[in-house]
N, C-alpha and C positions, 0 to 999 in steps of 0.2 A: 489561493492558486489562481493565476491568471487564466483567461479563457484559452489562450494558445496552448497551454499545457494539459488541457482537459481531454478526456476520452468520452465524448458525448454519446448518448443513445436516446432515442425517442422514448418518452415515458409510457406511451401506449402503442399498440399496433396500428398506427395511423395509416390509412389509405391516403395517398398523395394525389390530389387532383390539380391539374395545371391548365390554365386557359389564358394565354397572352400575358397580361400584367397581373394576374391573380393566381395564387396558390392556396388551396384549401387542404387542411388536414382533418380527416374524419375518422373517428374511432367509435363504432356503434352509432346509436341515435343521439346520444347525449353529449358527446365530446366533439366539438367542431371549432376549428381555429382558421381564420382567414388572414392572409397577408397580401398586400398589394404594392406594386411598384413597377416602374418601367421595365418591361421584358423579364419580370421576375420568374415567370413560368418557363423561361428558356434555360435557366441555370440552377435555380434553387432546388427543384426536385432531385437532380443528380447529386447535389451536395447532401441533402437530407438522407438520401438512400445509403450514404456511407456511414451514417451514425448508428452503428450497431454495438458500440462499446469497445471494439477491438482496435479501432483506428484513432490515432492521435489527431486532434483537431488541427494542429499546426500543419500536419501533412495534408489533410483534406483541403484546407484553405490554400495550400501551396499548389494544388492542382487547378485553381482558378486563375483566369487572367489577372494581371496586376490591377487593372482598372476596376475589378469587382471585389477585391479582397476587403477593402475598408467597409463597404456596404455589407458584405457577408459577415464580417466580424461583428458589426452592430446588430444585425439580425440574430446572430447566435446568442449574443448577450441578452437580447430581448426574450428569446425563446427559453433560455435558462431562467430568467426572471419570472416568466409565466409558468414554469415547471412543465413546459412542453418538452424540453430537453433536460435530462438529468445526468449526473455523473455515473459512468460505468463503475461497477464494482470491480474489485481486484480479480475475482473469479472470471468476470466477463473480459477483462483485459489480459488474461493469461497468454503467455507465449513461452515456448520452450527455452530454458536457460542452460546453455552448455557448460560443462566443466572446462578448465579447472576452476577451483574455488579459491577465494581468499578467506583465510581463517584468522581472526584477530581475537585478542582478549587475554584471559589468564585462567588458571585453575586446571583441575584434573580433566574436565571435559575438553577443554582446549587442547591439552596434551594428547588425549586419546584420538581426537579428530585429526590432529596434525600427523600422528603416527600412522593413520590410515592412508597416507600418501594421496590425499584428495586435493591438496592445496598448493597455491602459489602465494608468494608474498604480496604481489601487486594486486590492487583492487582494479578490476577491469570492467568496462561498460558491458552491459547485457549478460554478464556472468554473475553467478550467485556469490555473495559474501556472507560470512557467518561471524557473529560477534558473541563470544562466550564470556560469562562472568561468574565469579565465585564470591561476589560481595555486592552490596547494595549501592553501587556507584552509578546512580541514575544520570549524573552529569556526563560520564563517559559514554553511556548508551545514547543519550540525546545528541552528543557530538558526533558519534558514528552515524546516527540517523541523518543528521544534517549533511555530513560528508557524502553519504550514499545518494541522498536526494539531489544534491548539487551535481554529482557525477552521472546521475541516471542509472544507478546500480541497485538491483533488487537485493534484499538481504534477510537473514534469519537471526533472531535473538534467542540465545539459549542460556539460561541462568539457573544456578543453584544457590544464589545469594540470599534467598528467603529462608534457607536452612531447613525449615519444616516442609518445604515443597519446592519442586523444580518447575521451570517454565521452558517451553519451546514455542516461540511465537509463530504467528502466521508469516508467510513470506510477504514482506513489505515491498510494495512497488513504488517507484519514484513518481509515478504519474497517475495512479489510480488506487482507490481504496484507502484504508487507514495507514497512518505512519506510527512509529513507536511512541511519539508524543501523544497521539490519540489514545493508544493503549494505556499509557501511564496516567492520562487524565481519568480514564475509567477506573483504574486502580485507586486513584486518589479519592474519587467521589464515593467509592464503596468502603473506604477505610474508616475505622472509628477514630483514627488520629491523622487526618489528612495533612495537617501541618508538617508532619515528619518528612513528607516527600520534598517540600520546598526547602526544609532545613538541610536535608541530605544533599540536595543539589547545590545549595549555597556553600555548604562545607567543602564540596568538591571544587567549586569555583575558587575557594581560598586555598586550594592545594592541601586540604586537610587529609589525613590518613583515614582510609576506610578499610577495615580489617576483613580478610576473607573468613568464611565460616566453614565448619566441617560439613561434609555430606557423604553418606555411605557409598561405597564403591558400587553396590548393586544399583543404587539410584542413578549414579553416573552412567552406568551401562544402559539403563532404560532410556535416559535422556539421549544418549548417543544413538540408540536405535531409532528413536523418534526423529532425530535430526537426519540420519541417513535415509530414512523413508521419505522425508520431505525433500531431500536433495534429489532422490530418484524421481519423485513426482514433479519436481520443478523442471526436470529435463524432458518430460513427456510433452508432446504437442497438445494433448487433450487435458483440459483442466480438471482438477479434483477439489471438491470442497474441503477435504482434510488439510490441504496445503495452506488454506487461507483461514484456518481456525487456530486459536490459542489452545495448546495442550498443557495441562497442569498435572503433575505427578505429586500425590500426597505420600509423604514418606512413611507415616504410621501405618497406612493401609495398603500402600503400593498400588493404589487405584489411580488410573489416568482418566481424566475427564477432558472434554473438548468444548470450547465456547466460541461463539461468533464474536468478531471484533468489528465494531462499526466506526466509520470515519466520523470525527468530531467536526461539525461545521464551523466551530469557533476555534479550532486548533491553531495556535500561533505558528507552529512549525510548518504546517501545510501552507499557510499564507506567506511564510517567510521566503520560500523558494519559488521564484516565479520564472 
């Protein structure tokens, strides 16, 4: 991801000291960082004060005069490299996402959500999209992930394709936190047969058939309620950790567990959309 698409925040609660050409960042007694440059103290503190995780860097840089943007961009890259600035989490970047929804995919869950009269056919910016699957078509999910990131659309993944369990993913944001490819990479690393993921994706690329699997109607109902709850949370202005966690339904026990999903710093999909 390029710097312009980031939502930066200061890694520590730095106090910002400015004096002419010098800006110092101080957090406690042990963390100090000094930057110097002509008239740096005039504009850099105001820029750094905006870095709380909710503001896109592109917008923050746009508030500066044209003559300062290149210098500011270079400084931001340096601060990211020094870990003075870090990426905001999806929770920190939360904003209310209004209905209507776009619901795509296939299967019983897709049909039930559509019948709930929540959706429009079109994928709209700043509104929530949902992608439902009843089969292990990872290529289709990755393609949907790419489309949403390119359009700047947040989305949810809901799947019964694993057959023995169902998934309702975190709300994936286009410019903060993990994407679906990050989640899939975590699945692959935990799998006893990680090569199957690449083979399924390749099979989909060749337009091979991937069959849907059975899933009990009671499980579909539980997945639907999880999705509806996350839709409600997505529309609220205050953030909820539950919205940004993966929820897993085990069919045998009907237990639902939740798991944090971390951004993969080496994710090719995150680097692809700039």
